[in-house]
DSSP file (Angstrom, degrees, kcal/mol; ACC not computed):
  #  RESIDUE AA STRUCTURE BP1 BP2  ACC     N-H-->O    O-->H-N    N-H-->O    O-->H-N    TCO  KAPPA ALPHA  PHI   PSI    X-CA   Y-CA   Z-CA
    1    1 A M     >        0   0    0      0, 0.0     4,-2.3     0, 0.0     5,-0.2   0.000 360.0 360.0 360.0 -40.1    0.0    0.0    0.0
    2    2 A K  H  >  +     0   0    0      1,-0.2     4,-2.5     2,-0.2     5,-0.2   0.898 360.0  51.7 -60.5 -39.4    2.8    2.4    0.8
    3    3 A D  H  > S+     0   0    0      2,-0.2     4,-2.3     1,-0.2    -1,-0.2   0.890 107.8  52.4 -64.7 -38.3    4.3    1.8   -2.7
    4    4 A T  H  > S+     0   0    0      2,-0.2     4,-2.2     1,-0.2    -2,-0.2   0.929 110.6  47.0 -61.4 -45.4    0.9    2.6   -4.2
    5    5 A I  H  X S+     0   0    0     -4,-2.3     4,-2.6     2,-0.2    -2,-0.2   0.900 110.0  53.3 -65.2 -40.5    0.7    5.9   -2.3
    6    6 A R  H  X S+     0   0    0     -4,-2.5     4,-2.6     1,-0.2    -1,-0.2   0.916 109.6  49.2 -58.8 -42.6    4.3    6.8   -3.3
    7    7 A Q  H  X S+     0   0    0     -4,-2.3     4,-2.3     2,-0.2    -2,-0.2   0.900 110.4  50.1 -64.5 -41.1    3.3    6.2   -7.0
    8    8 A L  H  X S+     0   0    0     -4,-2.2     4,-2.1     2,-0.2    -2,-0.2   0.921 112.0  47.6 -63.0 -43.7    0.2    8.4   -6.6
    9    9 A I  H  X S+     0   0    0     -4,-2.6     4,-2.7     2,-0.2    -2,-0.2   0.915 110.5  52.1 -63.7 -42.6    2.3   11.2   -5.0
   10   10 A Q  H  X S+     0   0    0     -4,-2.6     4,-2.5     1,-0.2    -1,-0.2   0.905 109.0  50.2 -61.3 -41.0    4.9   10.9   -7.8
   11   11 A Q  H  X S+     0   0    0     -4,-2.3     4,-2.1     2,-0.2    -1,-0.2   0.897 111.1  49.1 -63.5 -39.9    2.2   11.2  -10.4
   12   12 A A  H  X S+     0   0    0     -4,-2.1     4,-2.4     2,-0.2    -2,-0.2   0.911 110.8  49.9 -65.3 -42.1    0.9   14.3   -8.7
   13   13 A I  H  X S+     0   0    0     -4,-2.7     4,-2.3     2,-0.2    -2,-0.2   0.924 109.5  51.4 -61.9 -44.5    4.4   15.8   -8.5
   14   14 A T  H  X S+     0   0    0     -4,-2.5     4,-2.2     1,-0.2    -1,-0.2   0.910 110.7  48.6 -58.8 -43.3    4.9   15.1  -12.2
   15   15 A Q  H  X S+     0   0    0     -4,-2.1     4,-2.1     1,-0.2    -1,-0.2   0.912 110.7  50.3 -63.4 -42.5    1.6   16.9  -13.0
   16   16 A L  H  <>S+     0   0    0     -4,-2.4     5,-2.2     2,-0.2     6,-1.4   0.828 109.4  51.1 -68.3 -31.5    2.5   19.9  -10.8
   17   17 A V  H ><5S+     0   0    0     -4,-2.3     3,-1.1     4,-0.2    -1,-0.2   0.926 110.0  50.2 -66.6 -44.8    5.9   20.2  -12.6
   18   18 A T  H 3<5S+     0   0    0     -4,-2.2    -2,-0.2     1,-0.3    -1,-0.2   0.874 110.7  49.5 -59.5 -38.4    4.2   20.1  -15.9
   19   19 A E  T 3<5S-     0   0    0     -4,-2.1    -1,-0.3    -5,-0.1    -2,-0.2   0.546 116.7-115.6 -79.1  -7.3    1.8   22.8  -14.7
   20   20 A G  T < 5S+     0   0    0     -3,-1.1    -3,-0.2    -4,-0.4    -2,-0.1   0.554  85.7 116.3  84.6   7.7    4.7   24.9  -13.5
   21   21 A V  S   <S+     0   0    0     -5,-2.2    -4,-0.2    -6,-0.2    -5,-0.1   0.888  79.5  36.1 -73.5 -39.7    3.7   24.7   -9.8
   22   22 A L  S    S-     0   0    0     -6,-1.4    -2,-0.2    -9,-0.2    -1,-0.1  -0.877  93.7-110.8-112.6 146.3    6.9   22.8   -9.0
   23   23 A P    >   -     0   0    0      0, 0.0     3,-0.7     0, 0.0    -5,-0.1  -0.380  37.3-104.4 -72.2 154.1   10.3   23.4  -10.5
   24   24 A E  T 3  S+     0   0    0      1,-0.2     3,-0.1    -7,-0.1   -10,-0.0  -0.328  97.1  46.0 -71.3 159.2   11.8   20.7  -12.8
   25   25 A G  T 3  S+     0   0    0      1,-0.3     2,-0.3    -2,-0.0    -1,-0.2   0.490  70.9 141.4  89.4   3.7   14.6   18.5  -11.5
   26   26 A L    <   +     0   0    0     -3,-0.7    -1,-0.3     1,-0.1    -9,-0.0  -0.630  19.1 170.8 -78.6 134.1   13.1   17.6   -8.2
   27   27 A S        +     0   0    0     -2,-0.3    -1,-0.1    -3,-0.1     2,-0.0  -0.469  14.4 177.8-138.7  66.4   13.7   14.0   -7.1
   28   28 A P        -     0   0    0      0, 0.0     2,-0.9     0, 0.0    19,-0.0  -0.339  37.6-114.8 -71.9 150.1   12.6   13.8   -3.5
   29   29 A A        -     0   0    0     -2,-0.0     2,-0.7     1,-0.0    -2,-0.0  -0.771  36.0-139.2 -79.5 108.6   12.6   10.6   -1.5
   30   30 A I        -     0   0    0     -2,-0.9     2,-0.5    15,-0.0   -24,-0.1  -0.612  18.0-159.0 -78.9 114.4    8.8   10.2   -1.0
   31   31 A Q        -     0   0    0     -2,-0.7    15,-0.5   -25,-0.0     2,-0.4  -0.811  13.2-179.5 -98.2 131.2    8.3    9.1    2.5
   32   32 A V        +     0   0    0     -2,-0.5     2,-0.3    13,-0.2    13,-0.2  -0.991  10.3 178.7-129.3 122.2    5.0    7.3    3.5
   33   33 A E  E     -A   44   0A   0     11,-2.9    11,-2.6    -2,-0.4     2,-0.2  -0.837  34.7-101.4-121.7 157.1    4.6    6.2    7.1
   34   34 A N  E     -A   43   0A   0     -2,-0.3     9,-0.3     9,-0.2     2,-0.2  -0.549  44.9-116.8 -69.8 142.4    1.9    4.5    9.1
   35   35 A T        -     0   0    0      7,-1.5     3,-0.1    -2,-0.2    -1,-0.1  -0.503   7.7-139.9 -78.9 153.3   -0.1    7.1   11.2
   36   36 A R  S    S+     0   0    0      1,-0.2     2,-0.5    -2,-0.2    -1,-0.1   0.825  94.7  43.9 -78.0 -32.8    0.0    6.8   14.9
   37   37 A D  S >  S-     0   0    0      1,-0.1     3,-2.5     4,-0.0    -1,-0.2  -0.953  72.2-153.8-119.9 112.9   -3.7    7.6   15.3
   38   38 A K  G >  S+     0   0    0     -2,-0.5     3,-1.3     1,-0.3    -1,-0.1   0.638  92.0  71.6 -64.8 -14.1   -6.0    5.9   12.8
   39   39 A T  G 3  S+     0   0    0      1,-0.3    -1,-0.3     3,-0.1     3,-0.1   0.698  96.7  54.4 -71.3 -15.5   -8.5    8.7   13.1
   40   40 A H  G <  S-     0   0    0     -3,-2.5    -1,-0.3     1,-0.4    -2,-0.2   0.215 127.3 -87.7 -98.2  13.4   -5.9   10.7   11.1
   41   41 A G    <   -     0   0    0     -3,-1.3    -1,-0.4     1,-0.1    49,-0.3  -0.491  37.2 -85.1 109.0 179.2   -5.8    8.1    8.3
   42   42 A D  S    S+     0   0    0     47,-2.7    -7,-1.5     1,-0.2     2,-0.3   0.768 105.5  19.5 -95.5 -32.2   -3.9    5.0    7.7
   43   43 A F  E     -AB  34  89A   0     46,-1.9    46,-3.3    -9,-0.3     2,-0.3  -0.946  64.1-162.9-138.3 156.3   -0.8    6.5    6.1
   44   44 A A  E     -AB  33  88A   0    -11,-2.6   -11,-2.9    -2,-0.3     2,-0.4  -0.985   1.3-163.7-141.2 151.5    0.9   10.0    6.1
   45   45 A S  E     - B   0  87A   0     42,-2.0    42,-2.5    -2,-0.3     3,-0.3  -0.991  16.3-158.4-134.4 144.9    3.5   11.8    4.0
   46   46 A N    >>  +     0   0    0    -15,-0.5     4,-1.7    -2,-0.4     3,-0.7   0.104  57.2 121.2-102.3  20.3    5.5   14.9    4.6
   47   47 A I  H 3>  +     0   0    0    -16,-0.3     4,-2.0     1,-0.3     5,-0.2   0.825  69.3  56.3 -57.1 -36.5    6.2   15.5    0.9
   48   48 A A  H 3> S+     0   0    0     37,-0.4     4,-1.2    -3,-0.3    -1,-0.3   0.883 107.8  48.4 -65.6 -36.4    4.5   19.0    0.9
   49   49 A M  H <4 S+     0   0    0     -3,-0.7     4,-0.5    36,-0.3    -1,-0.2   0.852 111.3  51.0 -70.7 -33.5    6.8   20.1    3.7
   50   50 A M  H  < S+     0   0    0     -4,-1.7    -2,-0.2     1,-0.2    -1,-0.2   0.854 119.3  35.0 -69.7 -35.3    9.9   18.8    1.8
   51   51 A L  H  X S+     0   0    0     -4,-2.0     4,-1.8    -5,-0.2    -2,-0.2   0.501  92.4  90.6-100.1  -5.4    9.0   20.5   -1.5
   52   52 A A  H  X>S+     0   0    0     -4,-1.2     5,-2.2     1,-0.2     4,-1.2   0.915  87.0  48.9 -60.5 -45.9    7.4   23.8   -0.1
   53   53 A K  H >45S+     0   0    0     -4,-0.5     3,-0.8     1,-0.2    -1,-0.2   0.948 112.5  45.6 -64.2 -49.8   10.7   25.8   -0.1
   54   54 A P  H 345S+     0   0    0      0, 0.0    -1,-0.2     0, 0.0    -2,-0.2   0.827 116.4  48.6 -62.0 -27.6   11.8   24.9   -3.7
   55   55 A A  H 3<5S-     0   0    0     -4,-1.8    -2,-0.2     2,-0.2    -3,-0.2   0.655 107.2-128.4 -83.3 -15.8    8.2   25.6   -4.8
   56   56 A G  T <<5 +     0   0    0     -4,-1.2     2,-0.3    -3,-0.8    -3,-0.2   0.817  69.6 117.4  71.0  30.1    8.1   28.9   -3.0
   57   57 A L  S   <S-     0   0    0     -5,-2.2    -1,-0.3    -6,-0.2    -2,-0.2  -0.846  73.6-100.4-125.1 160.4    4.8   27.9   -1.3
   58   58 A K     >  -     0   0    0     -2,-0.3     4,-2.5     1,-0.1     5,-0.3  -0.576  39.4-116.9 -73.5 145.8    3.6   27.3    2.2
   59   59 A P  H  > S+     0   0    0      0, 0.0     4,-2.6     0, 0.0     5,-0.2   0.881 114.3  49.9 -54.7 -42.1    3.5   23.6    3.0
   60   60 A R  H  > S+     0   0    0     24,-0.4     4,-1.9     2,-0.2     5,-0.1   0.889 110.6  50.4 -66.3 -37.2   -0.3   23.6    3.5
   61   61 A D  H  > S+     0   0    0     -3,-0.2     4,-1.6     2,-0.2    -1,-0.2   0.914 112.8  46.0 -65.6 -42.0   -0.9   25.4    0.2
   62   62 A L  H  X S+     0   0    0     -4,-2.5     4,-2.7     1,-0.2    -2,-0.2   0.891 108.2  56.8 -67.4 -38.4    1.4   22.9   -1.6
   63   63 A A  H  X S+     0   0    0     -4,-2.6     4,-2.7    -5,-0.3    -1,-0.2   0.901 105.2  52.4 -58.5 -40.6   -0.4   20.0    0.1
   64   64 A E  H  X S+     0   0    0     -4,-1.9     4,-2.3     1,-0.2    -1,-0.2   0.921 110.7  47.0 -59.8 -44.1   -3.7   21.3   -1.3
   65   65 A K  H  X S+     0   0    0     -4,-1.6     4,-1.5     2,-0.2    -2,-0.2   0.887 111.8  50.2 -67.0 -39.0   -2.2   21.3   -4.8
   66   66 A I  H  X S+     0   0    0     -4,-2.7     4,-0.9     2,-0.2     3,-0.3   0.936 111.2  48.7 -64.3 -45.6   -0.8   17.8   -4.4
   67   67 A I  H >< S+     0   0    0     -4,-2.7     3,-0.8     1,-0.2    -2,-0.2   0.913 110.2  51.4 -60.7 -42.6   -4.1   16.4   -3.2
   68   68 A A  H 3< S+     0   0    0     -4,-2.3    -1,-0.2     1,-0.2    -2,-0.2   0.813 112.5  47.3 -63.8 -29.2   -5.9   18.1   -6.1
   69   69 A A  H 3< S+     0   0    0     -4,-1.5    -1,-0.2    -3,-0.3    -2,-0.2   0.533  83.5 115.8 -90.8  -7.3   -3.4   16.5   -8.5
   70   70 A L    <<  -     0   0    0     -4,-0.9   -61,-0.1    -3,-0.8     2,-0.1  -0.420  67.6-124.9 -63.9 130.7   -3.6   13.0   -7.0
   71   71 A P        -     0   0    0      0, 0.0    -1,-0.1     0, 0.0   -59,-0.1  -0.421  34.3 -94.1 -70.7 154.0   -5.0   10.5   -9.5
   72   72 A A        -     0   0    0     -2,-0.1     2,-0.3     3,-0.0     5,-0.1  -0.391  45.6-175.4 -66.5 144.5   -8.0    8.5   -8.3
   73   73 A A    >   -     0   0    0      3,-0.4     3,-1.1     1,-0.1    -3,-0.0  -0.988  29.7-141.2-145.1 134.3   -7.2    5.1   -6.8
   74   74 A E  T 3  S+     0   0    0     -2,-0.3    -1,-0.1     1,-0.2    18,-0.1   0.802 103.2  57.2 -63.0 -28.7   -9.5    2.4   -5.6
   75   75 A S  T 3  S+     0   0    0     16,-0.1    17,-2.3     1,-0.1     2,-0.5   0.636  99.7  64.6 -80.7 -13.3   -7.3    1.6   -2.6
   76   76 A V  E <   -C   91   0A   0     -3,-1.1    -3,-0.4    15,-0.3    15,-0.3  -0.947  55.9-174.8-114.9 120.9   -7.4    5.2   -1.3
   77   77 A S  E     -     0   0A   0     13,-2.6     2,-0.3    -2,-0.5    14,-0.2   0.852  68.9 -21.8 -82.2 -34.9  -10.8    6.5   -0.1
   78   78 A K  E     -C   90   0A   0     12,-1.1    12,-2.9     2,-0.0     2,-0.4  -0.985  49.0-144.8-165.8 163.4   -9.5   10.1    0.6
   79   79 A A  E     +C   89   0A   0     -2,-0.3     2,-0.3    10,-0.2    10,-0.2  -0.992  23.4 176.3-133.0 142.1   -6.5   12.3    1.3
   80   80 A E  E     -C   88   0A   0      8,-2.3     8,-3.4    -2,-0.4     2,-0.3  -0.975  30.8-105.8-146.0 159.0   -6.5   15.3    3.6
   81   81 A I  E     -C   87   0A   0     -2,-0.3     2,-0.4     6,-0.2     6,-0.2  -0.618  35.0-175.4 -85.2 141.4   -4.1   17.9    5.0
   82   82 A A  E >>  -C   86   0A   0      4,-2.3     4,-2.1    -2,-0.3     3,-1.7  -0.992  46.4 -27.9-136.6 145.5   -3.1   17.7    8.7
   83   83 A G  T 34 S-     0   0    0     -2,-0.4    -2,-0.0     1,-0.2   -23,-0.0  -0.159 123.2 -11.3  55.5-138.7   -1.0   19.9   10.8
   84   84 A P  T 34 S-     0   0    0      0, 0.0   -24,-0.4     0, 0.0    -1,-0.2   0.545 133.2 -44.3 -76.2  -5.9    1.7   22.0    9.2
   85   85 A G  T <4 S+     0   0    0     -3,-1.7   -37,-0.4   -26,-0.1   -36,-0.3   0.470  85.2 144.7 151.3  16.8    1.4   20.2    5.8
   86   86 A F  E  <  - C   0  82A   0     -4,-2.1    -4,-2.3   -38,-0.1     2,-0.5  -0.448  40.7-139.6 -68.7 151.0    1.2   16.4    6.3
   87   87 A I  E     -BC  45  81A   0    -42,-2.5   -42,-2.0    -6,-0.2     2,-0.4  -0.975  16.1-157.8-113.6 119.3   -1.0   14.6    3.8
   88   88 A N  E     -BC  44  80A   0     -8,-3.4    -8,-2.3    -2,-0.5     2,-0.4  -0.808   3.1-155.6 -98.9 136.7   -3.0   11.8    5.4
   89   89 A F  E     -BC  43  79A   0    -46,-3.3   -47,-2.7    -2,-0.4   -46,-1.9  -0.929   2.3-152.2-115.0 133.8   -4.3    9.0    3.3
   90   90 A F  E     - C   0  78A   0    -12,-2.9   -13,-2.6    -2,-0.4   -12,-1.1  -0.918  16.9-135.7-107.1 126.9   -7.3    6.8    4.2
   91   91 A Q  E     - C   0  76A   0     -2,-0.5   -15,-0.3   -15,-0.3     2,-0.2  -0.582  20.5-114.3 -82.0 139.3   -7.4    3.3    2.9
   92   92 A N              0   0    0    -17,-2.3    -1,-0.1    -2,-0.3   -18,-0.0  -0.514 360.0 360.0 -67.6 139.2  -10.5    1.9    1.4
   93   93 A T              0   0    0     -2,-0.2    -1,-0.1   -17,-0.0   -18,-0.1   0.406 360.0 360.0-112.7 360.0  -11.8   -1.0    3.5
């Protein structure tokens, strides 16, 4: 599941580079971790916080753009922003 989420995030990043939101040449290590509290989702990523500075955006603003660019996936029911710019993913059950 973590690999699926990494792939979804990578596709969103590629789309945002194409749209000019993110600069070209970024190759971040996309981290996806299990959440400590399942009310906050099943998995979380800090990718928006990692890319905010090169993008010249606030982490929460970039997280919104990443979520909007995420392709649909049957295994993910929703994604939402948490805290300073984490993206939480909820697994379909």
